[in-house]
C-alpha positions as CSV (number, residue, x, y, z in Angstrom):
1,M,100.6,112.8,114.0
2,A,103.4,110.4,114.6
3,K,101.0,107.6,115.5
4,A,99.1,108.1,112.2
5,V,102.4,107.9,110.3
6,H,103.4,104.8,112.2
7,L,100.0,103.1,111.6
8,G,100.1,104.2,107.9
9,A,103.5,102.6,107.5
10,W,102.2,99.3,108.9
11,F,99.2,99.5,106.6
12,F,101.5,100.0,103.6
13,L,103.7,97.1,104.7
14,G,100.7,94.9,104.7
15,C,99.8,96.1,101.2
16,I,103.3,95.4,100.0
17,A,103.4,92.0,101.6
18,S,100.0,91.1,100.0
19,S,101.0,92.3,96.6
20,S,104.3,90.4,96.8
21,V,102.4,87.2,97.6
22,A,100.0,87.8,94.7
23,W,102.9,88.6,92.4
24,L,104.8,85.4,93.4
25,G,101.6,83.4,92.8
26,A,101.4,84.8,89.3
27,L,104.9,83.7,88.4
28,H,104.5,80.0,88.6
29,P,101.6,77.5,89.0
30,A,103.2,75.9,92.1
31,L,103.5,79.3,93.7
32,F,99.8,80.0,92.8
33,R,98.7,77.2,95.2
34,A,101.0,78.6,97.9
35,M,99.5,82.0,97.4
36,W,96.0,80.7,98.0
37,V,97.2,78.8,101.1
38,I,98.6,82.1,102.5
39,Y,95.4,84.0,101.7
40,I,93.2,81.3,103.2
41,M,95.3,81.2,106.3
42,S,95.1,85.0,106.6
43,I,91.3,85.0,106.2
44,A,91.0,82.2,108.8
45,G,93.2,84.2,111.2
46,L,91.0,87.3,110.7
47,V,87.8,85.3,111.3
48,L,89.4,83.7,114.4
49,A,90.3,87.2,115.6
50,L,86.8,88.4,115.1
51,L,85.3,85.4,117.0
52,T,87.7,85.6,119.9
53,D,87.8,89.4,120.2
54,D,86.9,89.4,123.9
55,A,89.8,87.2,124.8
56,I,92.5,88.7,122.5
57,R,91.7,92.4,122.9
58,P,92.7,92.6,126.7
59,F,95.8,90.5,126.0
60,L,96.9,93.1,123.3
61,K,95.8,96.0,125.6
62,L,93.7,97.6,122.8
63,S,90.5,99.5,123.1
64,E,87.5,98.1,121.1
65,P,87.6,100.7,118.3
66,D,91.4,100.3,117.9
67,Y,91.1,96.5,117.8
68,Y,88.4,96.6,115.1
69,A,90.3,99.3,113.2
70,L,93.3,97.1,113.2
71,L,91.3,94.1,111.8
72,I,89.8,96.3,109.1
73,A,93.2,97.7,108.2
74,I,94.6,94.1,107.9
75,A,91.6,93.0,105.7
76,V,91.8,96.1,103.5
77,S,95.6,95.8,103.0
78,I,95.2,92.1,102.0
79,V,92.5,93.0,99.4
80,L,94.3,96.1,98.2
81,G,97.6,94.4,97.8
82,G,96.2,91.5,95.8
83,L,94.1,93.9,93.7
84,V,97.0,96.1,92.8
85,A,99.1,93.1,91.8
86,W,96.1,91.8,89.7
87,L,95.7,95.2,88.0
88,I,99.4,95.5,87.1
89,G,99.0,92.2,85.2
90,G,100.1,89.5,87.6
């Protein structure tokens, strides 16, 4: 139970960080470009993590299902955080 709460807290932290980035991007046109740079770098990092999973997974000492669950949680938190900020009116 404690592990689920811990992982849930990290997931919500990712959602909060993503919605903060999207909100800052909605404030000013210059920050809008910075928001896209952050999102593109995040997507590039996720793609790189998917392509090099055999090298990264042993380094992090994660099983295969845990590693892919982590990548899915990161991707969903990025999308969900940006979506919430967009729905609020950002």
